[in-house]
N, C-alpha and C positions, 0 to 999 in steps of 0.2 A: 554300252560299254565298249571300247575299240580294242579290239583283239586282230593282231597281225600273223601272230605265229603261235600256235598251240601245242601242248604236248612236249615241252622243252627238257622237261629231266627233273630231278630231284637233288640237292645238296647233299653230299656226302659229308658229314661234319664231326667233329670229336667232341665231345662234353667235357666238360671240366668244372673248376669251382667258378660260382656265378659273382656279380658284383655283390650280393648280399651273403656270399658264403663264407666269409671271415668273422669271427665273432667280437660283439662289440668290443672285447678287452684286447683286439689283437695290438701285438707292441709297434713300436716307430716302424723297428725293421723290416716289419711284415708289410707295412703299409707302403715303404718305401720300393719293396720288390714289386708291388701291384703296379707301380707306373713306370718302371724301367723300360727304356726304347729295346725293340726286338728287332734282331738281324736275325735271318732264319740261317744264313751260312754259318754264322759264327755259335747258333743257339740250337743246333738241329735238335736238340731232346728236351727244348724247353717244353715247360707244359703250358696251356692256356693261363691266361693272366687277366684278373680285371681293371679294366684303366678307374674304376669308380669303386671307393672304398663302403659307402653306403652311410658315411657319417660327415664328410665334408669335401670340398672341391679340390683337395691336395692333388698335385700333378697336372691341375687345369689353370689356364686365366681365361678371364673374358677380355673380349675387345667390343665395347658400346659405344658406339660416338656419343649418346646423347649424356652417359657417365662424364665426359670430357666437360659438358657445359653444367652440368649440375651433379658432382659428385656425391651429394648427399642422396639422391634418386635411388629407388631399389632397382636392384640387379636384377634382370630377367633370367639368372639362373640361381636356383638355390636347390637345397636339400630338405624334403619333406617325407617322413616316415618311410626313409630308408631308400628312396627314390633321388633322382636326379630330374628335377623338374625345369623344362624351359618355359615361362610364364608368357612368352611370344612378345612381348611388349617391355620396354623400348626395344627397337630391334638391333641385333649384334650375333656375337659368336661368342661360344666357349671351346678353345682351344687347350688340347695337348700342350706339355712344356715342350716335351721330347717330339723329335720326329722319327718315325717309322718306315718299314721297307720289306716285301713278302711278307704277308701276313692275312690272315682271315680274320675279320672283324665281325662279330654277331652282337646284333642290337636288338634290345626286346623293348616294344615302345607301343604307347597307345595314346589315342586322342579322346579326352575325357569327356567335355561338355559338348565340344561339336566338332564337326569336321575342319579342317584346315590345312596351314600350310607349316612345314619345317622340310629340314634335310639332314644330311650326313656329308660333311666334306672330307675327302681325303686328297693327299699329296698338297696341304696347305703351307703357304709359304708367305709371301707377302701381305701384310695387311693392307685393308683397305683400297684396294687396287681398281675396284668397280662400285661406280656409284656411291663411292666415299663410305663402303662400308662392308663390301666381300674380299676376303681373301682370295690371293691367287691359288685357284683350286679346282678341281672335279669334284662337283657335289651328285650326289646321287639324292635323288628328290624323295620324300616321305610325302608330299602332300596328297591329302585324300583324294583316292581316285586316279593317282598318277604315279604310284610308289614306284619307285626304280628307274623313273627317266634319269638320263644325263644332261646337267647345266653345265657348260664349258665357261669356265671363270679364268682368262688369262692361260688357260690350259685347254689342250684340245684331245680328242680321242675318235678313231674310227670305228665303225660298227657295220654290218653286214647290212644291203639294201638302205644305204645312205639315203638314196631318192626318194624314198617312200617314210623314213623315219625320222629324217631331218627336216624340221620345219622353214618355210621359206624358200626362197630365191637361192640355188645353191653358189650364184655368184655373192651370195652375201652372208655365205656361211663364215663362221670366226668364232672368236673368244672374247672379244671386248665390246663396250658400249657400243650399241647400235645394230650390231651382229647377230644374225640368226645363232642364238646358242644352246637351245634345246635340242636332243634327240631323243625321241619316244622309246619308251622299253615297249617289250614283247607281248604285254599284255596286261591290263588293268582289274583283271577279275580275281586276283589273288590277295586282296586285304580282307580283314576280318571286321564286321561291324562295327560302328564305332561304340568304344568304351571296351573292347576284348583286346586282348595282346597280340601286337604281330610281332613277328621275328624277321628281320632283315640282316643276311647273311653278306658280306661284300669281303672278296675275295682280290689282292692286289700281288701280283707276281711279274716285276720286270714293267714290261709295259703295257702288260694286260689287265684287265679290271672284270669281273663278273660279280653279277649281284640276284642274289634270291630272295625271293620274300614268301615267306610261308612255304618253304618247300618248293616254290616254283620259279624257275629261271628265269627272269624278266629283263634281264642285259646281259652283253657281253660285248665289251669294246678292248681294241687292241692300238697299237702305236701312240699310246699316253704320251703326252710332250712332257711329262715329269713323271719319277719311279719311285719317290720318298717325298715325304713332309708330314707335317702333324696332321693330326684328326681333328674334327671339328663338329659342333652339333649347332644348331640354329636358332635364334628367336627370332621368328617371322612370321608374328601376328594371331598365333593360336597354341595356346597351352599344350603340351606334351608331356607325358612321364616315361620315364626310362628306367626298367627294372634291371637291365642286364647292358653291361658293355665289356665285352671280354674280348680279347687279343690271343692270338695263335699264331706263331711263327710258321711258315710252310715253304715249303720251294717248288710246289707244281700248284696249279689250278683242280680244282675236283672236275671229274667228270660232268 
């Protein structure tokens, strides 16, 4: 396993209702509340809220190029047994309808049958700007063995020790097709074994982004070229279950 920096700290996060916390009989008003956009400056006392109601994909929309060709094909994003599931194929993204800024996103996920690839995208905006599928955004990698890497998708970010952690020739660093877009995490040792639940926490405040995986700080970037946008999860080849996608407005990053 690759380990570049060790002992980086532990997240301090507030607990709140999870995406499964609302009863199945919750009314439409409660569901609507769960997907309202968050602005920490305007809602300083707002509680954490679930982005997923455990029953359907209200508040989200899929962008799957394959479905343009075959609208009758199975969407890769479904709800199953109260979980949001990315089936992995066909490739695409599930995006929030609303944009967000200044927040802590807690995602609890697991790869069930085999290790593989997926990701959470923050500050997502223009669709299909990369390889005809990926929206303009900064990806927080969930791929097995690499959780917490950054991938730049027409947005960029800076981390300490760039020469060690950004792949390839510095002359070719960038965020577009053909450029070196990957920025390695601080440690690959933070993920749970296959089939067990992982907790990824992503904090975005201003132009900074910090990421924890199972309480280990795995990335911290600054000078991000975007500070708000939609949140997305990927279908990228492997089935992944999400049991929690919870958003909390914050005004500063956790230490």
